[in-house]
C-alpha positions in Angstrom: 28.8 8.0 40.5 25.2 7.2 41.6 24.0 10.6 40.5 25.2 10.2 37.1 23.0 6.6 37.0 20.3 8.6 38.5 20.3 10.9 35.7 20.8 8.3 33.4 18.3 5.9 34.1 15.1 7.4 33.2 16.9 8.1 29.5 17.5 4.5 29.3 14.0 3.4 30.6 12.2 5.8 27.9 14.5 4.7 25.5 13.1 0.8 25.6 9.7 1.7 25.3 7.8 -0.1 21.8 5.0 2.3 20.1 2.2 0.4 20.4 -0.1 -0.1 16.9 -2.8 2.9 16.6 -5.9 1.9 15.6 -7.9 4.8 13.4 -11.9 4.4 13.0 -12.7 3.5 9.6 -16.0 2.5 8.2 -17.4 -0.1 5.5 -19.6 0.1 2.7 -21.9 -2.7 3.9 -24.5 -1.5 0.5 -21.8 -3.6 -1.3 -23.1 -7.4 -1.0 -19.7 -8.9 -1.4 -18.4 -6.5 1.3 -21.7 -7.2 3.4 -21.1 -11.4 2.8 -17.3 -10.9 4.0 -18.4 -9.1 7.2 -20.8 -11.6 8.5 -18.7 -14.1 7.5 -16.0 -12.7 10.1 -18.4 -11.5 12.5 -20.3 -14.9 12.8 -16.7 -16.8 13.4 -15.9 -14.1 16.3 -19.4 -14.3 18.1 -19.0 -18.2 17.4 -22.3 -19.1 15.4 -22.6 -20.5 12.2 -25.3 -17.9 11.2 -25.7 -14.3 12.3 -27.9 -11.5 11.4 -26.5 -7.7 10.8 -28.4 -4.9 13.0 -28.3 -1.2 11.9 -25.0 0.2 11.0 -23.7 3.6 10.4 -20.7 1.8 8.7 -18.2 2.5 11.8 -20.3 0.4 13.6 -21.7 -2.7 13.4 -24.2 -4.5 15.5 -24.9 -8.7 15.3 -28.6 -9.0 16.4 -29.2 -12.0 19.1 -30.7 -15.1 17.8 -34.8 -15.1 17.2 -36.5 -16.2 19.9 -37.7 -20.2 19.8 -41.4 -21.2 19.6 -42.2 -21.4 23.4 -40.2 -17.9 24.1 -42.2 -15.2 24.9 -39.2 -12.5 25.5 -35.2 -12.9 25.9 -32.6 -10.9 27.7 -29.8 -11.5 24.9 -28.6 -7.9 23.6 -27.0 -7.1 20.6 -23.0 -7.4 19.6 -21.2 -4.1 18.9 -18.3 -4.0 16.9 -16.3 -1.1 16.0 -14.8 -0.6 12.4 -10.9 -0.2 12.6 -7.6 0.3 10.7 -4.5 -1.0 12.3 -1.6 -1.3 10.2 -3.6 -0.8 6.8 -5.8 -4.2 7.8 -9.4 -3.7 8.4 -10.6 -4.8 12.0 -13.9 -5.1 13.6 -13.3 -4.6 17.6 -15.7 -6.0 19.5 -17.3 -2.8 22.5 -17.7 -5.2 25.1 -14.8 -7.3 25.3 -11.7 -5.3 23.3 -10.9 -8.2 21.4 -10.1 -7.4 17.8 -10.7 -9.6 14.7 -9.6 -9.1 11.3 -11.6 -8.5 8.2 -10.2 -10.2 5.0 -11.2 -9.0 1.9 -12.8 -6.2 3.5 -11.8 -2.7 2.3 -11.6 0.3 5.3 -12.2 3.8 4.8 -10.9 6.5 7.5 -13.7 7.8 9.2 
């Protein structure tokens, strides 16, 4: 009797597992002004700033530059924040590299990499 449950239990547990959504690498065209504005707006909200400056990008990774130095600063330890562009369930997302937090890029079209 116990042998039967012992054999059935692993199959039952395996059947209960759900599949996670798959994130596929993607790119965005930042040469398009509307796309660049939408990405900058979404990433500004992601980093909690009203305005940001985007750094170098290859379309698959977008960088948010740290704020410029103030008038009395000579150097800063602030680092750029990098976001990877992905598609998940047909939605374009920016995934912050250091925290793995995902942010929706509303109105942005991503292309599979």
